[in-house]
N, C-alpha and C positions, 0 to 999 in steps of 0.2 A: 131333696132327700139326702141325708147324710150317708156317706159310704160306711160299710160295715165289714167285719171280718168275713172273708169268702168272696168279696167283690174284687174286680180287677181295677187297677189304677187307670183312670181315663187317659186317652191320648191327648197330649198337649205339648206345646213348644214353650220353653222357658229360657232363662238366660243365666249364665255364669260369667264371672269376670275372668278373661283370658289375659295373656301377656300383652296383647295389642288392643284390649278393650273388651266390651261385652261380646259374648259368643252364644249362639243359640244351642240348646240341647233339648232333646225330646225325652218324654217320659219313658219311651221304649229304650232309649240309650241308657237311661239311668237304672231301670228296673229289670229289663229282660235278661233272664238267665242268671240273676244275682239274688243274693239275700241282702236286703237293704233295711237299715233303720232310718226312718225319716221323722224328724220332729219339726214342729212349726211354732213360730213365736208371733205375737202381735206386732212387734216392731224392733228392728235393729237399733241398737244403742239405747233402748229403753231400760229402766232400772232392773226389773225382774229378769228380763231377757239377758242383760249384760252381766249381772251380778250372780245369777244362779243357774238359769236354764242352759244357755250355751256353755258356760264354764264346766258344768257337770258332764257334758258330752265330750268336751275337749280333754278333761282330766281322765275320763274313763274310756277314751277311744281305743286304746290298746286292749283293754279288758273286753270291750264290746266286739272288737274284731277277732279276738281270740275265741269267741263263741261261734265263729263261722260267718260273721257278717262281712260282706265284701265292701260295702260303702255306707257311710253315715252322712245323711243329708240334713242340712238346716235350711228350712224354707221360711221366707217372709215375704209379705206384700211390700217389697221395696225394690228399687232398681239394682242392676248389677254393680254399679259404682258403689252404692251404699253397702251392699252385701260383701263386696270385695274388701272395702275399707274396714268393715266391722270384723271380718275374718282375720285380717292382718292385725287389727287392734287386739283381738282375743287369742292370737296364736293358734288359730283353728286350721292349720295346714292339713291336718288329717281328715278334715270334713269337706264336703262339697257345699259351698254357700250358694244356695239356689234362689234366684230372684224371680218372684211371681208378681212382677210389677203391675199388671192389670188384673190381678186376682183371678186369672182364668182357671188355674188348677184348683185354687182354693174354692172357687164357685162350683166347679165340676165335682169336687169332693163333698160339697154341701157343708163346708166348715167355715163360712164367712162370719165375721164379727163386725157389727156396726159400731165403729169407734168415732162416729161423727161428733158425738158429744164431747170428745176430747180433741176435736180438730184433726183427727187422723183418717177420716173417711172409712172405706171398707178395708178391713184387715183380716187376718186369719185368727181363728180361735187357737188357743194353745193346746197342742196335742203331740203325741208320739205314736208311731206305728212301726210294725215289723211287716215287711213286704217280701214274699218269696216268689221270685220269677213273675213279678207283676201283680200278684194276688195278695191282698191284705190278710195277714194271719192274726194280727193283734192290733187293736186300736185303743188308745188311752186318751180320752178327751177331758181336759180340766173343766169342771162344772162351776167353779168359782175362782176367787183369787187364790194365789199361791201356786207352787210348783211341786206337786207331789205325784199325782196320777201320771203325768207325762215326763217325769224325771229320768235321767240316765240310770239311776239306781233301779227304778221300776222296770225299765227296759232290760237291764242286766238280769234281774230276777226272772223275767219272762223268757229269756233266751235259753 
């Protein structure tokens, strides 16, 4: 079942790239006591994700944070090495590049995407959400191709 506004973010341990390599981080550490914008992409370094989705959040990070957001998270079903390299490539220092390598959080959210037809296996659907102290207050899931419903501009308008 897909997570909805009013639901709590499930407890899960994920990875981020640290100075000495991958580091574990829990959903509690990310969301507890904070206002967080999280968006997910089907894959790091893929065209729509690299040309439009992530850059929109990078460019608008200051505007989003000015609306009271503590953290902006980019999630993908990739490993921490890929997410770290992609963040560096995209100048995403203001964002947390979150690796859901085994799709554990993605599955717990009910937001999996079967991309096996493209040789990519299980991935995340494209979405964005606003999370207040661990509870989803807004969820924007793309229902087709394109990046409109889950864009940084849509999040800015919702904040």
